[in-house]
Backbone of each chain as ProteinMPNN parsed JSONL, in Angstrom:
{"seq_chain_A": "MEVLYFAWVRERIGLPRERVETQAATVAELVEELRAREDRYAAAFADLTALRVALDQELANFDAPLAGVREVAFFPPMTGG", "coords_chain_A": {"N_chain_A": [[-7.187, -12.458, 19.098], [-5.395, -10.707, 16.493], [-2.507, -12.004, 15.024], [0.484, -11.065, 13.64], [3.112, -11.685, 11.294], [6.365, -10.897, 10.16], [8.89, -10.63, 7.57], [11.672, -12.836, 7.999], [10.454, -14.201, 10.039], [7.825, -14.521, 9.252], [8.334, -16.124, 7.014], [9.427, -18.435, 8.212], [7.319, -19.374, 9.781], [5.368, -19.544, 7.926], [3.116, -18.118, 7.375], [1.449, -14.972, 6.92], [-0.28, -13.773, 8.719], [-2.548, -14.529, 11.429], [-5.489, -15.527, 13.25], [-5.612, -15.7, 16.702], [-6.738, -17.408, 19.495], [-6.42, -16.747, 22.795], [-5.458, -16.947, 26.27], [-3.321, -15.761, 27.235], [-1.422, -13.659, 29.348], [0.685, -11.987, 28.965], [3.061, -10.882, 26.434], [5.229, -12.645, 26.444], [4.055, -14.968, 27.478], [2.276, -15.572, 25.426], [4.102, -16.126, 23.404], [5.218, -18.475, 24.451], [3.015, -20.197, 24.239], [2.698, -20.259, 21.439], [5.168, -21.316, 20.622], [4.915, -23.927, 21.582], [3.197, -25.085, 19.829], [4.031, -26.1, 17.182], [6.886, -27.299, 15.305], [7.715, -25.356, 13.445], [6.935, -22.963, 14.581], [8.379, -23.049, 16.945], [10.912, -22.853, 15.862], [10.858, -20.299, 14.753], [10.576, -18.741, 17.026], [12.826, -19.261, 18.49], [14.999, -17.718, 19.415], [14.616, -15.065, 21.287], [16.001, -12.705, 21.497], [16.56, -12.031, 18.957], [14.27, -11.051, 17.976], [11.578, -8.683, 17.61], [8.717, -7.0, 18.993], [5.468, -5.721, 18.343], [2.68, -4.059, 19.733], [-0.568, -3.45, 18.89], [0.504, -1.885, 16.842], [2.56, -0.436, 18.022], [5.882, -0.372, 19.191], [6.92, -2.735, 21.64], [7.704, -4.45, 24.766], [8.713, -7.852, 25.618], [7.658, -8.549, 28.048], [5.363, -7.144, 28.22], [1.886, -6.469, 29.004], [-1.053, -8.118, 27.615], [-3.632, -7.348, 27.765], [-6.525, -6.012, 26.35], [-5.299, -5.679, 23.912], [-5.388, -5.779, 20.386], [-3.926, -6.401, 18.138], [-1.01, -8.136, 17.512], [2.349, -8.094, 16.595], [5.121, -9.845, 15.291], [8.534, -9.635, 14.53], [11.81, -9.423, 12.885], [14.676, -7.352, 13.924], [14.409, -4.061, 12.617], [15.131, -2.904, 9.286], [15.246, -0.373, 7.826], [15.499, 2.636, 5.818]], "CA_chain_A": [[-6.433, -11.327, 18.575], [-4.695, -10.949, 15.245], [-1.062, -12.085, 15.193], [1.124, -10.83, 12.343], [4.53, -12.053, 11.216], [7.036, -10.241, 9.04], [10.251, -10.994, 7.132], [11.957, -14.275, 8.129], [9.504, -14.814, 10.988], [6.719, -14.917, 8.371], [8.77, -17.252, 6.175], [9.594, -19.65, 9.032], [6.016, -19.869, 10.227], [4.636, -19.885, 6.709], [1.864, -17.347, 7.36], [1.645, -13.548, 7.226], [-1.094, -13.391, 9.881], [-3.558, -15.504, 11.826], [-6.278, -15.178, 14.438], [-5.217, -16.586, 17.8], [-7.532, -17.305, 20.728], [-5.458, -17.005, 23.865], [-5.659, -16.341, 27.593], [-1.989, -15.302, 27.666], [-1.475, -12.346, 29.993], [1.785, -11.154, 28.466], [3.635, -11.312, 25.157], [6.065, -13.824, 26.706], [3.164, -16.137, 27.608], [1.784, -15.876, 24.072], [5.225, -16.757, 22.697], [5.306, -19.851, 24.955], [1.908, -20.962, 23.623], [2.969, -20.452, 20.017], [6.312, -22.233, 20.538], [4.495, -25.29, 21.899], [2.3, -25.576, 18.788], [4.659, -26.882, 16.111], [8.318, -27.009, 15.136], [7.985, -24.116, 12.702], [6.806, -21.864, 15.54], [9.536, -23.158, 17.854], [12.077, -22.352, 15.119], [10.729, -18.846, 14.596], [10.695, -18.069, 18.324], [13.933, -19.894, 19.223], [15.867, -16.725, 20.058], [13.827, -13.828, 21.416], [16.839, -11.507, 21.335], [16.574, -11.732, 17.52], [12.909, -10.642, 17.61], [10.948, -7.483, 18.168], [7.265, -7.169, 19.031], [4.66, -4.5, 18.39], [1.302, -4.253, 20.194], [-1.38, -2.425, 18.225], [1.376, -1.082, 15.981], [3.562, 0.309, 18.786], [6.907, -1.269, 19.709], [6.689, -3.087, 23.044], [8.629, -5.451, 25.3], [8.111, -9.185, 25.728], [6.921, -8.682, 29.314], [4.2, -6.243, 28.19], [0.583, -7.139, 29.123], [-1.839, -8.205, 26.379], [-5.028, -6.948, 28.018], [-7.05, -4.977, 25.466], [-4.539, -5.606, 22.658], [-6.082, -6.433, 19.27], [-2.998, -6.82, 17.083], [0.364, -8.382, 17.959], [3.198, -8.39, 15.439], [6.48, -10.309, 15.589], [9.414, -9.413, 13.379], [13.211, -9.212, 13.243], [15.041, -5.935, 13.991], [14.03, -3.388, 11.372], [16.243, -2.482, 8.42], [14.756, 0.638, 6.884], [16.464, 3.632, 5.362]], "C_chain_A": [[-5.778, -11.718, 17.253], [-3.198, -10.988, 15.539], [-0.427, -12.008, 13.811], [2.604, -11.197, 12.415], [5.138, -11.384, 9.998], [8.429, -10.817, 8.798], [10.509, -12.491, 7.396], [11.058, -14.95, 9.157], [8.3, -15.337, 10.182], [7.109, -16.144, 7.541], [8.888, -18.539, 6.988], [8.25, -20.238, 9.442], [5.141, -20.233, 9.036], [3.302, -19.173, 6.578], [2.175, -15.863, 7.577], [0.852, -13.107, 8.461], [-2.069, -14.508, 10.205], [-4.3, -14.981, 13.048], [-5.943, -16.191, 15.526], [-6.138, -16.33, 18.991], [-6.602, -17.663, 21.877], [-5.908, -16.339, 25.16], [-4.344, -15.773, 28.101], [-2.089, -13.881, 28.224], [-0.411, -11.399, 29.455], [2.245, -11.685, 27.105], [4.436, -12.596, 25.366], [5.204, -15.087, 26.836], [2.598, -16.557, 26.25], [2.865, -16.595, 23.269], [5.355, -18.216, 23.143], [4.223, -20.727, 24.331], [2.2, -21.268, 22.159], [4.104, -21.459, 19.813], [5.887, -23.69, 20.694], [3.655, -25.903, 20.782], [2.958, -26.563, 17.833], [6.104, -26.462, 15.979], [8.57, -25.679, 14.45], [7.845, -22.888, 13.609], [7.995, -21.862, 16.497], [10.775, -22.594, 17.171], [12.032, -20.825, 15.023], [10.992, -18.116, 15.912], [11.862, -18.609, 19.158], [14.747, -18.869, 20.011], [15.139, -15.38, 20.118], [14.676, -12.569, 21.273], [16.903, -11.101, 19.859], [15.22, -11.218, 17.047], [12.497, -9.334, 18.267], [9.44, -7.733, 18.137], [6.597, -5.796, 19.037], [3.256, -4.88, 18.834], [0.469, -3.106, 19.654], [-0.504, -1.384, 17.539], [2.303, -0.137, 16.726], [4.587, -0.697, 19.296], [6.693, -1.505, 21.2], [7.762, -4.078, 23.485], [7.91, -6.791, 25.45], [7.373, -9.391, 27.062], [5.666, -7.795, 29.336], [2.892, -7.028, 28.302], [-0.196, -7.099, 27.809], [-3.279, -7.747, 26.554], [-5.427, -5.818, 27.077], [-6.345, -4.887, 24.119], [-5.273, -6.378, 21.566], [-5.125, -7.017, 18.23], [-1.581, -6.94, 17.644], [1.193, -8.702, 16.725], [4.587, -8.794, 15.907], [7.326, -10.138, 14.338], [10.864, -9.275, 13.835], [13.505, -7.714, 13.388], [14.874, -5.281, 12.614], [15.26, -2.926, 10.599], [15.722, -1.519, 7.358], [15.886, 1.529, 6.401], [17.115, 3.263, 4.043]], "O_chain_A": [[-5.629, -12.899, 16.939], [-2.676, -10.107, 16.223], [-0.759, -12.791, 12.921], [3.255, -11.041, 13.448], [4.515, -11.308, 8.938], [9.051, -11.402, 9.684], [9.669, -13.327, 7.061], [10.92, -16.173, 9.136], [7.825, -16.451, 10.406], [6.322, -17.077, 7.385], [8.498, -19.609, 6.52], [8.071, -21.456, 9.448], [4.285, -21.113, 9.123], [2.455, -19.565, 5.775], [3.079, -15.534, 8.345], [1.257, -12.183, 9.166], [-2.378, -15.338, 9.351], [-3.811, -14.117, 13.776], [-5.986, -17.399, 15.293], [-6.299, -15.194, 19.439], [-6.058, -18.767, 21.918], [-6.62, -15.334, 25.163], [-4.249, -15.351, 29.253], [-2.751, -13.018, 27.648], [-0.573, -10.179, 29.481], [1.871, -12.78, 26.685], [4.34, -13.528, 24.567], [5.588, -16.153, 26.356], [2.46, -17.747, 25.964], [2.582, -17.551, 22.547], [5.576, -19.098, 22.314], [4.485, -21.865, 23.941], [1.982, -22.386, 21.692], [4.023, -22.336, 18.953], [6.422, -24.578, 20.03], [3.422, -27.112, 20.78], [2.514, -27.702, 17.688], [6.506, -25.409, 16.473], [9.5, -24.953, 14.803], [8.548, -21.894, 13.429], [8.547, -20.81, 16.819], [11.596, -21.936, 17.81], [13.049, -20.152, 15.192], [11.554, -17.021, 15.925], [11.89, -18.439, 20.377], [15.138, -19.128, 21.148], [15.06, -14.656, 19.126], [14.156, -11.496, 20.969], [17.258, -9.966, 19.542], [15.032, -10.975, 15.855], [12.999, -8.947, 19.322], [8.948, -8.558, 17.367], [7.089, -4.847, 19.646], [2.701, -5.882, 18.383], [0.753, -1.938, 19.92], [-0.736, -0.179, 17.639], [2.784, 0.844, 16.159], [4.213, -1.764, 19.782], [6.33, -0.587, 21.935], [8.611, -4.492, 22.695], [6.682, -6.866, 25.415], [6.559, -10.306, 27.186], [4.987, -7.708, 30.36], [2.787, -8.129, 27.761], [-0.033, -6.186, 26.999], [-4.057, -7.756, 25.6], [-4.753, -4.789, 27.012], [-6.75, -4.098, 23.266], [-5.727, -7.5, 21.792], [-5.448, -7.982, 17.538], [-1.026, -5.98, 18.178], [0.774, -9.506, 15.892], [5.161, -8.171, 16.801], [6.893, -10.455, 13.23], [11.13, -9.039, 15.014], [12.671, -6.888, 13.015], [15.169, -5.889, 11.585], [16.293, -2.599, 11.184], [15.753, -1.807, 6.162], [17.065, 1.213, 6.558], [17.951, 4.011, 3.537]]}, "seq_chain_B": "MRIAVQSEAFDLGAEVSAFAAEVRGAGAVVSFTGLVRDEGGRLSAMEIEHYPGMTEKAIAGIVEKAARRWSLADALVIHRHGRLEPGEAIMMVATAAPHRADAFAAAEFLMDYLKSRAPFWKKEIGADGAEWVAAKDADEDALNRW", "coords_chain_B": {"N_chain_B": [[4.401, 18.762, 6.822], [5.096, 15.768, 5.147], [4.455, 12.387, 4.552], [5.209, 9.57, 2.732], [4.574, 6.288, 1.859], [5.326, 3.994, -0.407], [5.142, 1.948, -3.429], [5.853, 2.844, -5.877], [8.281, 4.504, -7.977], [9.979, 7.607, -7.215], [10.362, 11.05, -8.167], [13.208, 12.489, -7.569], [14.366, 15.077, -7.975], [12.104, 16.628, -8.608], [10.612, 16.305, -6.28], [12.226, 17.495, -4.28], [12.416, 20.083, -5.293], [9.719, 20.917, -5.241], [9.218, 20.736, -2.523], [11.004, 22.672, -1.499], [9.956, 24.903, -2.732], [7.452, 25.195, -1.599], [7.746, 25.52, 1.127], [7.563, 27.623, 4.024], [9.21, 30.19, 5.848], [11.787, 29.186, 5.974], [15.369, 28.937, 5.673], [17.054, 27.099, 4.824], [17.385, 24.037, 3.122], [17.748, 20.608, 3.355], [18.518, 17.547, 1.79], [18.393, 13.967, 1.666], [19.127, 10.96, -0.015], [18.594, 7.522, -0.351], [20.088, 4.839, -2.079], [19.768, 1.716, -3.878], [22.407, -0.398, -3.48], [24.75, -2.11, -5.684], [26.422, -3.892, -4.655], [28.974, -4.678, -5.657], [28.18, -5.99, -7.955], [27.043, -8.29, -7.097], [24.449, -8.204, -6.243], [21.168, -8.559, -7.427], [18.637, -7.617, -7.043], [16.564, -5.858, -4.67], [14.324, -6.603, -2.124], [11.767, -5.057, -0.38], [10.002, -5.29, 2.509], [7.17, -4.234, 4.439], [5.223, -2.945, 7.225], [2.148, -2.301, 6.846], [0.326, 0.515, 7.921], [1.46, 0.497, 10.625], [3.897, 1.409, 9.718], [3.533, 4.027, 8.642], [2.653, 5.362, 10.937], [4.855, 5.048, 12.652], [6.835, 6.445, 11.269], [5.733, 9.012, 11.3], [5.837, 9.512, 14.035], [8.59, 9.615, 14.414], [9.27, 11.842, 12.894], [7.885, 13.777, 14.336], [9.292, 13.707, 16.736], [11.735, 14.75, 15.85], [10.885, 17.294, 15.171], [10.31, 18.368, 17.619], [12.749, 18.701, 18.659], [14.425, 20.21, 16.962], [14.391, 23.351, 15.212], [12.225, 23.136, 12.948], [10.959, 23.899, 9.76], [9.61, 22.386, 7.952], [9.137, 18.945, 6.886], [9.885, 16.088, 4.897], [9.267, 12.742, 4.074], [9.885, 10.011, 2.075], [9.4, 6.662, 1.446], [10.106, 3.655, -0.142], [8.613, 0.435, -0.959], [8.586, -3.076, -1.823], [9.861, -4.571, -4.889], [13.078, -3.628, -5.856], [15.566, -2.425, -8.131], [19.198, -2.499, -8.401], [20.685, 0.698, -7.998], [18.318, 2.076, -8.033], [16.319, 4.542, -6.306], [15.663, 4.145, -2.914], [14.587, 5.545, -0.788], [13.873, 8.836, 0.536], [14.699, 11.745, 2.47], [13.735, 15.037, 3.326], [14.503, 18.092, 4.829], [13.565, 21.217, 6.21], [14.637, 24.273, 7.522], [15.122, 27.276, 9.53], [17.9, 27.755, 9.638], [20.942, 26.159, 8.442], [22.206, 24.289, 10.183], [20.277, 23.078, 11.839], [18.684, 21.881, 9.885], [20.423, 20.003, 8.705], [21.103, 18.39, 10.968], [18.58, 17.418, 11.754], [17.898, 15.938, 9.494], [19.811, 13.898, 9.567], [19.17, 12.694, 11.98], [16.566, 11.779, 11.372], [17.225, 9.871, 9.427], [18.808, 8.058, 10.934], [16.895, 7.078, 12.745], [14.911, 6.085, 11.015], [16.197, 3.898, 9.969], [16.307, 1.953, 12.037], [13.899, 2.064, 13.477], [11.631, 2.193, 11.975], [9.212, 0.118, 10.561], [10.483, -1.649, 8.33], [11.825, -4.191, 6.238], [14.623, -5.481, 4.674], [15.45, -7.488, 1.892], [18.011, -9.098, 0.25], [18.443, -9.968, -3.08], [20.287, -12.189, -4.862], [22.639, -13.762, -7.164], [23.275, -16.1, -5.878], [21.109, -16.696, -4.356], [18.632, -15.659, -1.894], [18.684, -13.312, 0.787], [17.893, -12.145, 4.02], [18.554, -8.886, 5.141], [20.622, -8.255, 7.849], [20.146, -6.437, 10.87], [22.434, -3.98, 11.971], [24.721, -3.661, 14.748], [25.822, -1.185, 14.811], [23.825, 0.416, 13.773], [21.99, 0.567, 15.803], [23.581, 1.69, 17.76], [23.895, 4.165, 16.617], [21.639, 5.537, 17.325], [22.074, 6.228, 19.92], [23.621, 8.475, 19.979], [21.947, 10.581, 19.835]], "CA_chain_B": [[5.065, 17.464, 6.865], [4.457, 14.783, 4.281], [5.041, 11.052, 4.638], [4.67, 8.697, 1.69], [5.097, 4.925, 1.815], [4.806, 3.657, -1.734], [5.975, 1.051, -4.229], [6.256, 3.546, -7.093], [9.477, 5.336, -7.953], [9.687, 9.036, -7.056], [11.269, 11.939, -8.894], [13.962, 13.174, -6.513], [14.486, 16.503, -8.274], [10.779, 17.258, -8.506], [10.198, 16.302, -4.864], [13.002, 18.494, -3.532], [12.019, 21.405, -5.805], [8.381, 21.251, -4.737], [9.362, 20.906, -1.067], [11.653, 23.967, -1.263], [9.092, 25.976, -3.231], [6.238, 25.349, -0.783], [8.015, 25.773, 2.545], [7.592, 29.019, 4.474], [9.997, 30.426, 7.055], [13.031, 28.416, 5.975], [16.52, 29.46, 4.949], [17.902, 25.961, 4.464], [16.752, 22.749, 2.822], [18.704, 19.51, 3.213], [17.862, 16.295, 1.398], [19.208, 12.756, 1.606], [18.484, 9.893, -0.789], [19.249, 6.215, -0.245], [19.985, 4.057, -3.311], [20.095, 0.285, -3.772], [23.784, -0.696, -3.936], [24.806, -3.385, -6.416], [27.346, -4.738, -3.868], [29.991, -5.222, -6.551], [27.565, -6.835, -8.975], [26.501, -9.491, -6.442], [23.025, -8.056, -5.949], [20.356, -8.322, -8.624], [17.452, -6.845, -6.651], [16.3, -5.729, -3.231], [12.886, -6.62, -1.824], [11.516, -4.379, 0.885], [8.698, -5.589, 3.116], [6.868, -3.292, 5.517], [4.054, -3.244, 8.059], [1.213, -1.217, 6.509], [-0.342, 1.044, 9.111], [2.475, 0.857, 11.611], [4.988, 2.146, 9.065], [3.194, 5.454, 8.561], [2.615, 5.898, 12.31], [6.218, 5.091, 13.199], [7.565, 7.548, 10.621], [5.164, 10.263, 11.816], [6.375, 9.674, 15.389], [10.006, 9.992, 14.295], [9.297, 13.234, 12.414], [7.458, 14.632, 15.457], [10.444, 13.771, 17.651], [12.709, 15.684, 15.26], [10.312, 18.651, 15.184], [10.387, 18.88, 18.998], [14.144, 18.911, 19.008], [15.022, 21.251, 16.134], [13.473, 24.324, 14.665], [11.968, 22.688, 11.575], [9.844, 24.544, 9.068], [8.857, 21.311, 7.291], [9.901, 17.72, 6.643], [9.308, 15.167, 3.91], [9.865, 11.402, 4.058], [9.306, 9.063, 1.105], [10.088, 5.365, 1.564], [9.476, 2.682, -1.033], [8.617, -0.981, -0.621], [8.473, -3.908, -3.025], [11.116, -5.006, -5.504], [13.849, -2.519, -6.436], [16.799, -2.821, -8.818], [20.353, -1.689, -8.004], [20.697, 2.049, -8.557], [17.042, 2.772, -7.772], [16.203, 5.233, -5.021], [14.8, 3.454, -1.944], [13.901, 6.491, 0.086], [14.477, 10.159, 0.678], [14.165, 12.675, 3.459], [14.108, 16.434, 3.145], [14.168, 18.901, 6.006], [13.701, 22.653, 5.996], [14.783, 24.973, 8.8], [15.621, 28.645, 9.329], [19.352, 27.723, 9.403], [21.324, 24.839, 7.944], [22.618, 23.322, 11.205], [19.088, 22.326, 12.24], [18.218, 21.06, 8.761], [21.344, 18.85, 8.595], [20.98, 17.517, 12.139], [17.278, 16.737, 11.722], [17.927, 14.937, 8.412], [20.598, 12.756, 10.058], [18.348, 12.072, 13.023], [15.5, 11.03, 10.678], [17.829, 8.701, 8.792], [19.19, 7.079, 11.958], [15.694, 6.451, 13.299], [14.214, 5.304, 9.979], [16.935, 2.65, 9.79], [16.013, 0.879, 13.001], [12.627, 2.205, 14.19], [10.496, 2.154, 11.048], [9.096, -1.321, 10.264], [10.837, -2.119, 6.981], [12.809, -5.276, 6.238], [15.219, -5.599, 3.338], [15.962, -8.799, 1.492], [18.875, -8.982, -0.923], [18.303, -11.063, -4.038], [21.524, -12.286, -5.637], [22.781, -14.967, -8.001], [23.356, -17.286, -5.009], [19.91, -16.849, -3.53], [18.091, -14.449, -1.249], [19.043, -13.254, 2.198], [17.42, -10.973, 4.755], [19.632, -8.027, 5.642], [20.608, -8.222, 9.313], [20.368, -5.124, 11.472], [23.801, -3.893, 12.503], [24.848, -3.015, 16.058], [26.145, 0.234, 14.561], [22.566, 1.139, 13.538], [21.404, 0.799, 17.134], [24.495, 2.641, 18.421], [23.709, 5.491, 16.017], [20.543, 6.223, 18.035], [22.541, 6.698, 21.239], [24.254, 9.802, 19.913], [20.906, 11.613, 19.948]], "C_chain_B": [[4.322, 16.499, 5.944], [5.219, 13.465, 4.408], [4.394, 10.208, 3.557], [5.378, 7.353, 1.759], [4.5, 4.32, 0.557], [5.715, 2.668, -2.448], [6.538, 1.786, -5.445], [7.567, 4.318, -6.876], [9.053, 6.786, -7.717], [10.737, 9.828, -7.825], [11.966, 12.826, -7.863], [14.013, 14.685, -6.742], [13.171, 17.232, -8.089], [10.327, 17.351, -7.056], [10.927, 17.395, -4.085], [12.614, 19.898, -3.982], [10.676, 21.837, -5.23], [8.442, 21.536, -3.235], [9.936, 22.298, -0.765], [10.749, 25.125, -1.684], [7.924, 26.242, -2.29], [6.513, 25.767, 0.649], [8.042, 27.273, 2.838], [8.465, 29.106, 5.718], [11.294, 29.648, 7.123], [14.134, 29.147, 5.223], [17.427, 28.344, 4.482], [17.05, 24.728, 4.188], [17.864, 21.73, 2.631], [17.938, 18.299, 2.738], [18.883, 15.165, 1.386], [18.416, 11.73, 0.81], [19.275, 8.607, -0.63], [19.007, 5.426, -1.516], [20.27, 2.587, -3.028], [21.509, 0.098, -4.318], [23.782, -1.974, -4.758], [25.758, -4.36, -5.729], [28.329, -5.449, -4.791], [29.428, -6.185, -7.58], [26.892, -8.078, -8.418], [24.982, -9.431, -6.313], [22.222, -7.785, -7.215], [19.083, -7.551, -8.301], [17.371, -6.78, -5.133], [14.787, -5.767, -3.051], [12.675, -6.01, -0.451], [10.084, -4.66, 1.334], [8.419, -4.52, 4.175], [5.564, -3.686, 6.2], [3.053, -2.114, 7.823], [0.45, -0.763, 7.754], [0.671, 1.464, 10.151], [3.568, 1.711, 10.974], [4.722, 3.647, 9.086], [3.207, 6.097, 9.956], [4.013, 6.053, 12.876], [6.987, 6.255, 12.585], [7.045, 8.887, 11.146], [5.706, 10.545, 13.212], [7.823, 10.146, 15.357], [10.118, 11.456, 13.844], [8.878, 14.188, 13.544], [8.577, 14.802, 16.481], [11.459, 14.793, 17.146], [12.203, 17.124, 15.371], [10.336, 19.255, 16.586], [11.81, 19.324, 19.321], [14.798, 20.061, 18.233], [13.944, 22.171, 15.616], [13.238, 23.975, 13.19], [10.786, 23.435, 10.983], [8.978, 23.491, 8.382], [9.764, 20.086, 7.149], [9.134, 16.844, 5.66], [10.027, 13.825, 4.013], [9.131, 10.579, 3.007], [10.091, 7.766, 1.248], [9.349, 4.359, 0.701], [9.49, 1.279, -0.437], [8.43, -1.762, -1.904], [9.848, -4.215, -3.598], [11.812, -3.84, -6.21], [15.134, -3.067, -7.057], [17.966, -1.986, -8.282], [20.327, -0.335, -8.716], [19.402, 2.802, -8.324], [17.068, 3.443, -6.398], [15.219, 4.484, -4.138], [13.949, 4.462, -1.191], [14.565, 7.853, 0.019], [13.903, 10.866, 1.896], [14.568, 14.073, 3.018], [13.664, 17.177, 4.392], [14.379, 20.358, 5.644], [13.716, 23.328, 7.353], [15.252, 26.395, 8.528], [17.118, 28.657, 8.988], [19.8, 26.288, 9.127], [21.666, 23.824, 9.025], [21.431, 22.462, 11.634], [18.611, 21.402, 11.117], [19.099, 19.822, 8.593], [21.134, 17.878, 9.744], [19.669, 16.738, 12.098], [17.259, 15.665, 10.631], [18.7, 13.701, 8.866], [19.83, 11.973, 11.109], [17.254, 11.223, 12.366], [16.074, 9.761, 10.056], [18.189, 7.625, 9.822], [17.969, 6.347, 12.506], [14.938, 5.619, 12.27], [14.875, 3.943, 9.796], [16.509, 1.57, 10.77], [14.724, 1.029, 13.789], [11.417, 2.301, 13.267], [10.411, 0.718, 10.527], [9.225, -1.673, 8.771], [11.855, -3.232, 7.15], [13.294, -5.466, 4.819], [15.709, -7.02, 3.106], [16.778, -8.611, 0.228], [18.709, -10.211, -1.799], [19.56, -11.083, -4.898], [21.539, -13.558, -6.453], [22.757, -16.22, -7.123], [22.135, -17.477, -4.127], [19.519, -15.539, -2.876], [18.433, -14.485, 0.23], [18.487, -11.99, 2.835], [18.622, -10.186, 5.259], [19.517, -7.983, 7.162], [20.826, -6.794, 9.795], [21.775, -5.124, 12.06], [23.777, -3.238, 13.881], [25.085, -1.523, 15.876], [24.874, 1.054, 14.349], [21.908, 1.508, 14.864], [22.252, 1.825, 17.886], [24.261, 4.061, 17.912], [22.6, 6.263, 16.736], [21.02, 6.837, 19.349], [23.156, 8.08, 21.178], [23.217, 10.918, 19.995], [20.361, 11.634, 21.364]], "O_chain_B": [[3.094, 16.422, 5.956], [6.45, 13.431, 4.377], [3.168, 10.138, 3.471], [6.606, 7.275, 1.722], [3.284, 4.151, 0.469], [6.898, 2.553, -2.129], [7.576, 1.399, -5.981], [7.904, 4.721, -5.762], [7.909, 7.154, -7.985], [11.838, 9.348, -8.094], [11.386, 13.785, -7.354], [13.741, 15.473, -5.836], [13.118, 18.309, -7.494], [9.732, 18.347, -6.646], [10.309, 18.133, -3.319], [12.495, 20.804, -3.158], [10.513, 22.974, -4.788], [7.798, 22.463, -2.743], [9.432, 23.012, 0.102], [10.77, 26.194, -1.073], [7.453, 27.375, -2.187], [5.633, 26.304, 1.321], [8.482, 28.078, 2.017], [8.46, 28.198, 6.548], [11.849, 29.464, 8.206], [13.875, 29.877, 4.266], [18.441, 28.586, 3.827], [16.117, 24.42, 4.93], [18.798, 21.945, 1.857], [16.833, 18.036, 3.213], [20.069, 15.375, 1.133], [17.195, 11.636, 0.938], [20.499, 8.609, -0.763], [17.875, 5.338, -1.991], [20.938, 2.256, -2.048], [21.775, 0.401, -5.481], [22.922, -2.834, -4.566], [25.893, -5.507, -6.153], [28.497, -6.666, -4.718], [30.124, -7.097, -8.028], [26.252, -8.831, -9.151], [24.31, -10.462, -6.279], [22.557, -6.886, -7.987], [18.509, -6.905, -9.178], [18.022, -7.543, -4.419], [14.054, -5.054, -3.737], [13.324, -6.398, 0.521], [9.11, -4.328, 0.658], [9.356, -3.962, 4.746], [4.895, -4.638, 5.797], [3.094, -1.092, 8.507], [-0.014, -1.589, 8.54], [0.746, 2.636, 10.522], [4.101, 2.623, 11.606], [5.574, 4.435, 9.495], [3.698, 7.211, 10.139], [4.327, 7.064, 13.506], [7.705, 6.969, 13.286], [7.832, 9.797, 11.408], [6.003, 11.694, 13.54], [8.233, 10.975, 16.17], [10.952, 12.209, 14.347], [9.446, 15.271, 13.691], [8.785, 15.888, 17.022], [11.977, 15.601, 17.917], [12.974, 18.049, 15.628], [10.377, 20.475, 16.748], [12.031, 20.207, 20.15], [15.621, 20.795, 18.779], [12.761, 21.832, 15.582], [13.95, 24.449, 12.305], [9.746, 23.585, 11.623], [7.768, 23.667, 8.243], [10.986, 20.178, 7.275], [7.905, 16.863, 5.607], [11.257, 13.777, 4.037], [7.906, 10.463, 3.041], [11.32, 7.775, 1.178], [8.129, 4.22, 0.792], [10.271, 0.976, 0.464], [8.149, -1.185, -2.954], [10.861, -4.135, -2.903], [11.22, -3.158, -7.046], [15.71, -4.041, -6.572], [17.754, -0.889, -7.766], [19.985, -0.249, -9.896], [19.375, 4.03, -8.406], [17.735, 2.986, -5.469], [14.087, 4.215, -4.541], [12.753, 4.26, -0.983], [15.677, 7.998, -0.49], [12.768, 10.615, 2.3], [15.621, 14.262, 2.408], [12.591, 16.922, 4.938], [15.27, 20.69, 4.862], [12.916, 23.003, 8.23], [15.725, 26.697, 7.432], [17.563, 29.455, 8.163], [19.136, 25.33, 9.52], [21.451, 22.627, 8.833], [21.568, 21.247, 11.777], [18.187, 20.275, 11.372], [18.594, 18.722, 8.367], [21.001, 16.674, 9.523], [19.646, 15.538, 12.373], [16.669, 14.601, 10.82], [18.289, 12.576, 8.58], [19.843, 10.742, 11.121], [17.041, 10.076, 12.76], [15.469, 8.694, 10.153], [17.916, 6.442, 9.62], [18.007, 5.133, 12.706], [14.386, 4.57, 12.602], [14.203, 2.953, 9.505], [16.364, 0.407, 10.393], [14.455, 0.223, 14.679], [10.294, 2.473, 13.739], [11.419, 0.157, 10.098], [8.248, -1.947, 8.073], [12.651, -3.22, 8.089], [12.505, -5.596, 3.884], [16.292, -7.658, 3.983], [16.3, -8.037, -0.75], [18.817, -11.345, -1.332], [19.863, -10.107, -5.584], [20.584, -14.335, -6.441], [22.285, -17.274, -7.551], [22.134, -18.335, -3.244], [19.998, -14.465, -3.243], [18.467, -15.549, 0.848], [18.592, -10.9, 2.272], [19.593, -10.765, 5.747], [18.445, -7.708, 7.701], [21.596, -6.038, 9.203], [22.245, -6.136, 12.58], [22.94, -2.381, 14.16], [24.621, -0.703, 16.668], [24.829, 2.235, 14.692], [21.353, 2.594, 15.028], [21.724, 2.711, 18.558], [24.404, 5.033, 18.654], [22.612, 7.494, 16.757], [20.463, 7.823, 19.831], [23.216, 8.784, 22.186], [23.573, 12.078, 20.203], [19.475, 12.431, 21.673]]}, "name": "protein", "num_of_chains": 2, "seq": "MEVLYFAWVRERIGLPRERVETQAATVAELVEELRAREDRYAAAFADLTALRVALDQELANFDAPLAGVREVAFFPPMTGGMRIAVQSEAFDLGAEVSAFAAEVRGAGAVVSFTGLVRDEGGRLSAMEIEHYPGMTEKAIAGIVEKAARRWSLADALVIHRHGRLEPGEAIMMVATAAPHRADAFAAAEFLMDYLKSRAPFWKKEIGADGAEWVAAKDADEDALNRW"}
């Protein structure tokens, strides 16, 4: 699946997007896999209350299933307007 | 309904005039425009990042929510991204309704939702460096009143 990062999540990880091969069943499991990769991922995902997630461009929860999902995006709370 | 997510500046007067001229069945048009504050001279620019694709969908969903709730004849949302200078217009909404109460309420609703449910992120660029703008609890609380 494609994993996208925005704002300071993108800056901490150092990538705007990447392709991730995963068997993770939920967003939370995917986060655990990413955290275990490298310090920069652990830093970006240190506090999940500071993060939001979208699955195929719809806001979702961290316990949401990933079955059939093509695009996961992680970002801080939005500041539009 | 028109939604535009763009880096280019927009002409506020022309947009509101065209919106009011084209709408049918309305007796009231309300518009709101958000500008980049200079924060007492501290801010030299604002950079706005967004999530292409999701942004347009999220805004369309917010406008549809408003249209279910109020009697809206039309709505317009323009939101910019990229680098903006203090004083520049970041975004605007315009709503048209048979009566002003619906037009005002829908415009406020759109603004509250655009602030925390449309995927934009603001970064303030100042003399001392750059900092991401943090979402405020008040922004989230503002949604509860609807």
